[in-house]
N, C-alpha and C positions, 0 to 999 in steps of 0.2 A: 245443785246443778241447774243452770238457767241460761237463757239468752239475754245478754245485756242490750243488744241493739239488732235490728234487722236493717241491712244496708243495701241500697240500690244505687246504680250508676247510670248516667245518661251517656249516650254516644257523643264523642267529640273528636275532632281532628287533632292528632298529636304527631310529633316528629320522631318518636322513639319506638314505633311499632313497625313490624313488617307485615301486618295484616293487609290483605288486598284492598280493603276499604280505606286504609290509612287512618282509621278511627279506633278508639278504645273506650270501654266502659269501666276501666279498672278503678277510676276515682269514685268510690262508693261512699255515700253519706247515709247516716241513720234516717230512717223513715218515721214519720208520725203515724201513730195508730196501727191497726192490723194490716198485714201484707199477705196477699193470697199466694200460696205456692201450689203448683200443679205440675203434672208430667208434661214436658214440652214435646214429647215424641222423639223419634230418631233425630240425630244431629243433622241440621241442614233443612229440616222440614219447616215449612211455613216462611213467613216474612222475616228477613234478617233482623235480629235485634228484638223481635216481638215474640217469637215462639222459641227462640234458642235457649233462653233462660227459663228456669222453673219458677222464678220469682217475679211477680207482677211488677212492671215498671222498671225492670233491670235490663240494661242493654248488654248483649254478648255480640262482639263485633268480629271475632275471628273464629268462624265455625270449624276451622281445621283442628283446633286444639281445645276449644271451650264449648260449653253448652251441650244440649241434647239430653236424652233420657238418663244416661249414666253419669252426667256431670251437671245436673240441674241446679244444685245448690252447693255453695262452698262455705264451710265453717272453719273458723280459726279462733284459738283461745286467747282471751285477754291476758292470761298469764304469759303467753309467748310474746305478745306485743310488749308487755312490760320488760321481758328479757331483752328484746331488741332495742327498746328505748335506752337501756343501760349500755348495750353494745354500740349503738350508733350515736348516742349522746344527743338525742333530740326526741321531742314528744311524738307519739304515734296515736292518732285518734282511732276509735273504733271504725273499722272499714278500711283502714290504711293499707292493708295487704290485699285489698280487693275482695274481701270475704263478704258473703251475704249475711252470715250469722256470726256475731262476735259472742263467744260463750264464756262462762265462768264456772269453775268448780267441777269440771269434767275433763279427764285426760283424753282429749279427742284423738291423740296419736296412738293411744293404746286401744282404741276402738277396733273391733274385729270387722273384717270385710263381711258384710251381710248383717251386721248388728243394726237393730232398728230402734229409733228414738221417736217417742211421741212428744211433740211440741205443739202447744195450743191444740187445734183440732186436726193437725196434720201428722202423718207418720212418714218419717224419712229413713232411708236405708243406706248404710255406708257402702260405697262401691270401689273407691280407690283413694289415693292421696294426690294432692296437687303437685304438679311438676313445674318448676320455675321456668319462665320463658323470657324472651328478649323484652317484651312489653313490661313485665314485672321489674326487670332490671332497670329499664329506662325510667319507669315511674318512681322507683326508690332513689335512683341516681346515686348509688353507692358503689365505690370501686370494688370489683370482684364479687358483686352481690350474689350472682347465681351460685358460685362456688361456696360462699359463706353460708347461704341458706341451705344448700345441699348438705354440707358437712353437719349442720345442726340436726338434720333428719327429723324435723318436727313440722311437716308441711301442712297439717290440717286435712280433713277428709272432704272429698267430693261425694255428694249424696244424690240418690234418686228419690223421687216422690212416690211412695207406695199408696198413700191415701192423701188426696188434696185437702187443703184446709187453710186456715188463717193462723199466722204467727205474729206475735207482737213482742216488743221489749218487755222483759220481766217474766216471760213464760218459762215454766219449769221444763227441764229436759228429763224425760223418764225413759230409761232403757227398758223396752218391752220385750226384746228378744236378743239373745246373745248366742251365736252359733257355737258348735262343738268342734272348733279347730283353733289353730294358733296364729293365723295370718292377720296381723294387725296392720293398721295404716302405716306405721313406721316400717314394718317388714316389707310391705309392698313398695314403699318409696325407696328403700335401700336396694331392693331387687332391681328396680328400674334405673338406678343411678350408680351408686358406688360398689354394690355387691351383686353383680349379675348372676353369680353362682346361686343366689337365692331364688331365681326365677322359677325353677321347677316346684318349689315349695308353695308358690301362689296357687297352684291348681288345687291345693287342699281346701280352698275357699269355695269350690264348687261353682254353682250357677250364679252365685252372688258377685263373683269377680267381674269387673268391667271386661266385656268381650274383647276389647283391644289388648288389654293386658294378658288375657288368655292366649291370644294369638302370638304375642311376643314370647310368652313362656313356652308354648309349643314349638315355636321356631327355634328357640334356644336349645330345647331338648333334642330336636331333629338334627341340628348342626353338631351338637355334642356326640350324638350317636354315630355320625358319619366320620368324625375325626379320629 
């Protein structure tokens, strides 16, 4: 289980985003040498694109949906990129899905919310799964992309930084903590997309769950109780 590449993206103007800035950093490329990861703080804190991402040198341009403490780092499996290469009939480089960490040898979608990984000198914690957006669809430029990606239900995890440190290509991924519940990245994703009836189950992840997902789950339970 290891990191193949650490990927960062620069902010640039694009015509396929509805971000207020009109820019995106989804075009991420492998970085040379070690890259610092740290807690960027609550979403929206600090200068746009500088403190939004937990990955040094990486731009996050739409703070409504990306960046901040609970979405500081995004990981995606090389195995999934290989799957989509076959589906789409074109090569996909590491970083092609806007991920900061391209991984190998670990089922990132079976990771539990609250699971912790030591990579290099950093410790990261799984907080939720990535939800596809208009920018992602525009970047891939594939017909019906959001629906196709959603049906696959293998979004890759969004992670918070528990211990800051340096990560570089080739670093091993060591699972140092695995919580005692059954809420995986895949379950959380399905609950937010295709199977809303799974939302109450997310509360089993406790304090490790992204607070926004917690509010969605509680709202669903409240509505169900009134119906």
